N, C-alpha and C positions, 0 to 999 in steps of 0.2 A: 357370429355370436351376438345376441341381443345385449343392449346396455345393462339391463337388469341382471342377466346371467353373468356378465363380466364383473359387475359389482359384487355379486354373491360369491363368485369364485375367488376374487381378490380378498374379500372379507374373510372367507374361510382360510385362505392361506395365511393371512395376517394373524388370525386367531390361533392357528396351529403354531406359528412362530412364537407368538406371545406365550403360549403354554410351555413351549420348549424352554424359553428363557426363564419362566417361573420355576420350572423343575430344576434348572441349573443353579438357582439361588441368586441372591443379590450380587454376590461377588462376580459370578459369571456374567450377569447382565451389565454390571459396571465395566468389566473388562471389554466386553463387546462394544459398548458405547464409546469407551476410550479409543479403541481401535478405529472405529468409524470416524471419530473426531480427528484423530491423527492423520488418517488417510486423506480426509477432506482438506486439512490444513496443508499437507504436503502437495496435494493436487493444485490448490490455489496458489501456493508458492511456486510450483512449476509453471503454472500459467503466467504469473507475473514475470518470472525469469525468462520465459519464452518471448514475451512482449519486449522486455528490455534488450534481450539478445538480438532480436530482429531489428529494433530501431537503432541501437547504439553500436552494434558490432558488425552486423551483416548487411547494413544498408549500402555500403560501398564495396563490398567484396565481389570478386569475379563470380560468374555463374557456377563454375565447377566447384567452388567452395560450398555453395548451397547444396550441390549434389552430395558432397561428402558429409555435410551436416545431417541431411535427411537420411542418408544411408545409415549413419550411426544411430539415429533415433529409431529407424525401422528395425535394424538388427537387434538393438537393445530390447525393444518391445517384443520381438519374436522370441528372444531368449527367455525372458520372464514369462511370456505366454506359454511356451512349451513346457517350462517348469511347472506352471499351474495345471496344464493339461495332464502331465505325467503324475503329479501328486494327487489330483482329483479325478483320476480316470474312472473311479467307481462311484462318483458323486451321483446321488439320486436326483430325480427331477423335482422341480419346485411343486408341480402338481402331478400326482401319479395318474397317468391316463388310464391305466388298467382298472382303476376304481371308478372311472367316469364313463366307462363304455355303456353301462346300463341306464345312464341319465340322458335326457333329451338336450344335450349341449353339443356345440360344434367342436369336433376334434381339431379342426384347423385353427380355431381360436385358442384352444388349449395348447396346441403346439407352438403357436406364436408367442403365447405368454411364457412358456418354458424357454423358448429361444431368447426372448428379451431378458428373462431372468438370468440366463447364462452369461450375459454381459456384465453382471455385477461382480467383477473380478478385480483383484488388486492391480494387475498389470494395466488394465484399461483405466482404472481410477487414477493411476500415477502418470501414465503417458499421454492419454487423450487431452487433458487440460494443457499440458506442455506443448503438444503439437498445435492445438488451436491457438494458444497464446503466441507461438512462434509465427503462425500464419498471419495473425493480426499485426504483429510487430513488423513483419516483412511488408504487409500492405501499407503500414504507416511510413515505413522507411524507404520503400522502393516504388510504391505506386499501388493504386486500387486494383490493378489487374492480378496481383498476387492472391486476392480473395478467391480466385478460381481453384486454389489448392484445397479449399474447404470440402467441396463435393468429392474431390479425389481422395482426400484423407478418410472421409466417412465411408466412401465406397471400398477403399482398401481394407479398413477394419471390418466392414460388413462381409467382404469376401473371405477374410481369414477366419472370422468367427463362424460363418456359415459352413465352410468346409470342415472346420474343426468339429462343429456340432454334428455334421454328417458322419465324420470319422468316429466320434464318440458313440453315436447311435449304432453304427456297424459293429463296434467293439462290444457293445452291450449284448447284441444278438449272439456274439461268439462266447460271451462269458456267462451264459446261462448255466453251463456246467461249471461247478466250483473248481474242479481240477483244471479245466481249460482256462478259467478266469485267472488263476494264478500264473499259468504259463503265458497268457497274453500280457499280463502286467510285467512279467520278467522280460518278454520280448520288447515291449515298448521302452522299458528302462534301458535295455541294451542299445536300441536304436537312438535314444536320446544321448547316451554316452558317445556313440559313434559320431553323431552329428556335431556334438560339441567339440570333439577332438579333430575333426576334419580340417578346420582352419589351421590348427597347430601343425598338422602333417603337411598341409600345402605350404605353409611358411617355411618349414624346414627344407622342403623340396626346392622352393624358389631360392633359398639361401645357398643350397648346395650348387644349383645351376649357376648362381652368380659367382661363387668361389671358383667353379671350374672355368668360367669365362674370363676371370680376371687375368691369368697369365697371357692370354691372347691379346688383351688390350695393352698390357705392359710391353709385349714384344713387338708392337707396331712400329713402323719406321719413324724415326724422329723428324725426318724431313717433312712429313705430312703436317700441314698447318690447319687441318680441319679435324682435330681429335674429337669434336663433339658430335660428328655426324652419326656414329653408331648409337650414341646416347639419345640423340633426337629421334632417330628411326625407332629405337626401342620404345621411347615414350609415345610416339605416334601409334605404334602397334598396340601398346597397352591401352591407350585411350580408345582405340577402335574396339578392342575386346570389351572394355567397360561400357561403352555406348551400346554395343550389341546386346550385352546382358541386360541393360536397363530397358531396352526396347522389348525384350522377349519375356523376362521374368516379371510376373504381374505385381508381386509385392514390392518391386523396385520402381514402379511407375510414379509414386509420389516424389521421389528424388529426381526422376527424369522430368516430371512436370514442373518442379521448382526451378530447375536449371533452364528449361525452355521458357518459362515465364520471365525469368530474369533476362533472357535474351530477347524478349519481346514477342515470343511465339505463344499464342494461347491455344492453338489447335491440339498439340500433344496432351495438354492437361485435360481438355474437354473429352478427347477420345479416351484417355485413360480413365476418366470418371465413368464414362459409359461402359467401358470394358470391365472395370471392377464391379460395377453394379450388375452387369449381365452374368459374370462368373459367380458372384455371390448369390444371385437368384437361382442359378442352376444348382449350386450346392445346397441351398435351402430346400428347393423342390426335391432333390435327391434325398435329403434327410427326412422330409415329410413322407415320401413314399416308403422309405425304410421303416419309419415309425409305424405307419398304418399297417404295413405288412407284418410287422412284429406283433402288434397288439390285436390285429384283426384276424390272425391265423391264416393269411393268404399263403398259398403254396402247399395245400394239403396233399396234392398229388405227389409231390416230391417226398413228403413225409411218409405216405403209404408205400412208395417205392423203396424208401430206406427200411421200412418195417419188413417188407417182403425179403429184402436182402439180409436182414439181421441174423436169421438162423445160420445161413451159410457162413457169414463173417464170424459168428460165434464159434462155429466148428473149426474154422481156420485158426482162430486165436487159441482155442483149447489145444489143438495139435501143436502149435508153436510153444505153448506154455509147457506141455508135457515134454517136448523135446528139450526145452531149456532146463527144466528141473531134473531131467535124467542125465545131465552132463556129469561126468566123473572127473574130479580133479586128481591128477597123479600125486601119490604120496600123501593124500589127505583122507581121513576117515569119512565115511558116508555122512555121519551126522554133521561134522564140520563143513563138509562140502555143501550139504543142503542149506545149512544156515548161512553160508557165504553167498550162495546164489539167491536166497530169499532176501538177504540184506541188500545185495547189489540191485535186485529188481526194485526193492522199496526205495532205495536212494535215487534210482533212475526215474522213478515216478514222482518223486517229491519235487515240486517246483522250486522250493527254497534252496535245495541243494543244487539243482541245475542252474539256478540263478547265481549261486555262489561260485560254482565252477566256471560258468560262462563269464563272470566278472574277472576271474583270474586269467582266463584266456584272452579277454579283451585287453587287460592291462599288459599281458605279455606281448600281444600284438602291437600295441602302441609303443611300448618300450623298445621293441625290436625295430619298428619303423623309424622312431626318433634316433635310435642309435645308427641305423643304416643311412639315414639322410643327414645326420648331424656330423659334426667334426669329432671323429674318434681316432685315438692314437692306439695302435696295437701294442700290447705289453710285450716285454722281453720274454724270451723263451723260458726263463727261470720262474716267471710269475704266471704263466699260462695254467699250470696245475691249480694254482690258487684261484684263478678265475673260474675254473670248472667246479671247484669245491663250493665257491660262493653261489654259482648257479644251482647246484644241488640243494644248498641251504634255502635259497629263495623259493624253491619249489614248494616247501612245506608251510610257508607263511600263510597262504590262503586256506590251508587244510587243518590248521591247529584247532579251530573251534569244533570241527567235525571229529578229529582224532582224539581230542581231550574230553569229549562228551559224547561217547558213542551211543549212549542209551537215551539222550535227551530228546532227539527228534523222533524216537519210537512212540513216545506218549502212551496212549492206551494199548498200542501194539506190544508194549513190554510185558503185558500180562501173558501173551503167548509164549514168550521166552521163559517166564517163570513156570508155566505149566508144561513146557517141553520136557519129556523124560530123557534128557541128554546131559552129559557131563558138562559142568560149567566151564571147564577148560575148553571144550569144543565150541561153546558159545563165544568165548573170547577169540579163539582162533578163527572162527567163521567171520566174526566182525572185522578182524584185521585183514583177512583175505579179500573181503568185499571191497576194501579200499585200494587194493593193488592196481586195478585198471586205471583209476584216477591218478595215482602217483606215477605210474609208468607213462601214462599219456602226457601229463603236464611236464614231468621231468624229462621225458624224451624230447619234447618240443624245445625245452630250455637248452638241452645239450646240443641239439641240432642248430639252434640259433647261435649259440656261442661258437660252435665249430665253424659256421659260415662267416660270422663277423670277425672273429679273432684268429681264424686259421689254426685251430688246435690240432696237434698230431693225432692220428687215429688211436694209438695206444693210450694216450691221455684221456681220450673220450671213453674208451673201454674202461679205464680206471674210474672215470666219473660215473659210468653206469653201475659199477660195483659199489661205489660210494652211495649211490641212490638207494640201493637195496639195504646197505648198512644203516643209512639214516632212517629208512622205513622201519627196520627192526627196533632201532633205538627209540624213535618217537612212539612206536606202537607199544613198547614196553612201558614207557612213561604214561602214555595215553590210557592204557588198561588200568593202571593204578589210579590215575586221577578220575577216570570214568566211574570207578567203584567208590572212591572216597568222596568225590565232590560232584555228584550228578546235579543237573538242573534242567528244568523243563524248557523246551524251545517252543515259541509260539508258532502256530500253524501258518504257513505261508511266508515265514521269514526265519532267519537264524538268530533272532533276538531272544535273549532269555526273558521269561516272564518276570513279573514284579517280584524280585528277590530282595532279601534283607541286605543291609549295608555290609554285614560281615561276609555273606556269601559272595557279594560282588567284589569285595576286596580279595577274597581267597581266589576267585576266578582270575582276577588280574595277576595275583602272585603266581598262579599255576602257569599262566602264559609266559611269565618271566623265566620259567625253568626250561624253556625251549633252547636257549643257547647252551645250557648244560647237556642237553640230549644230543646236540649235534657237534659238541666240542671234539669228540674222537675223530670226526671227519678231517679236521685240520692237521691231524698227525700225518696224514698221507703226503700233503705237499711239503710239510716241514721236514719229515724224515727223508723224503725223496730228494729234497734240495741238499740235505747234509750228506746223504750217501752218494749223490751225484758228483760231489766234489772229489770222491775217491776214484771215479772213473772205472768202477768194477763192471757195471752193466749200462746199457743205454738208459736214458732217463725214463722213457715210456715203459720199459720192462720193469724197472724198479717200482714205478708207481702202480703198475698192475699187480705186482707181487704184494706190495704193502696193502693195497685195497682189498685183495683176496684174503690176506691174513686177518685183517681187522674184521672183514665180513664173516669169516669163520668163527672168530671170537664172539661176535654178537649173535650168530646163529645158536651157539651153545648157551649164551646167556638168556636168549629169548626162550629156548626150550626149557631151561631150568626154572624160569620165572612163571611159566604157565600153570603148573600144578598149585603152588601157593596162592597165586592170584585167582585161580578158579575156586579154591576153598573160600577165599575172602569174598568173592562174588556170591557164593552160596549163603554166607552168613549175612550179607548186607542186601540181598536182593529184595527183601520186603521193604527196607528203607528206600531203596532206589525206586521201587514200584510206587510207593507213597509220594515221592517227589515228582516223578515224571508224569504221573497220571492226574495230579492235582491241578485243576484249572483255576488260575488266578486271574481275575478280570480287573 
């Protein structure tokens, strides 16, 4: 790209940014300027702190201490960098290359401008000055050879940003379809949660192994005068693993280079600099090829092949759709069954609901792993039914927003429900039935996990399954009422309510506070079971099964009685619900 073209493109970008600030108003411009000033001051303070730390504190420390310090800096930077990538995964480019294709400018130059602009992030502004300051402080405190860390740090940041830019470009090609875009965002969020929780799981696992190895050390013969030999060997093995990881994992090379420089070896730092620059160049080249392929329309043969296969695939989907909609639910009318299947299919296609359910499963997984690897004391036999009841109650915590606002995520699709020539009772019944697979899936995993961890008797687990159905009927009864009286629109792509009034927000909060009232009957089973168990009439498992079945029968009757009046109430308020859930508030 010529110098004149570069100046023109940069001037255009600056003019567009200035116009955006002008449209935002003086307050927005002042806040943006204040953020820039604060970040700059924090960066300068971090740079000064790094210099002082290197000169005054780390000048005489052993080399392995430098390894730990740089590991902490790198992992902290990666943590904030990943947060920025996840939060700005849909960020637009500084210069839209799609609008520049018809101009006689170099696409490579535009790509490099966009790549350099992607470095203007909060994490780099906060951590890079501190890393450079620490390097300068180490050079002043330990010797001029520590300046060899500078190209290694720059190369490491270049490698991380280049491959992140490549990943973001690949995700952009996947997110052309809006529905796929939301699914990709949900998947990236899940992966981020998984990566963040992995150190916690690893720490719990190591703590468990340490506790299991403690009795063997205590039981060692007292005559032995070398009790430190196992500890020394363990420490040596741990150091070998750490050194191997630092030689293999690229983003750990700055810490390895700092330790080697402190030991008087310059070669690892130089080789690490060359390696990070090479890996970063490969990532940047890959990102450029992906970008050109995306904007240039390369791969038309694949597109034609997909178009030729499209009619066959459409016929297959239509056959599966017909077979799915032709499913008959036993004991349910055809109208309610059709509405249940349609609502279930709609929820399975909604990325926000899949993300909400997936978050519940992840939380369940991590809680189970921490319980499995942590120190857990199994409760007494009398308290095991209470543990099962608590597991059933926890099942519904992540489903309250969905069950208490059944029409909010329908948005414009609620018009179809208003125009459907079906009884409003069948609409409520169909909405409730559509939630049964989610409740049984999550609740079944909870009960299985509790049975494995706490060793619950089989009959108590059966009673817990009956309580799961009882809680579903109770929460559905309350959810039907609140969905009719207090509907609110949910933003597309998330489960967040749109901009609602303060009164509505307060009422939503109060409605969620009614959840303990809905599940209160569940605790009658362990309480009455404990009291009747004192009489030794029947085994405890049989007593809990009978009580759970009795309470389930009561709520089946209550739920059936509540449907007709709630259906009439829905018929009277459906126009108000339609106005609320279809109104777009930006």
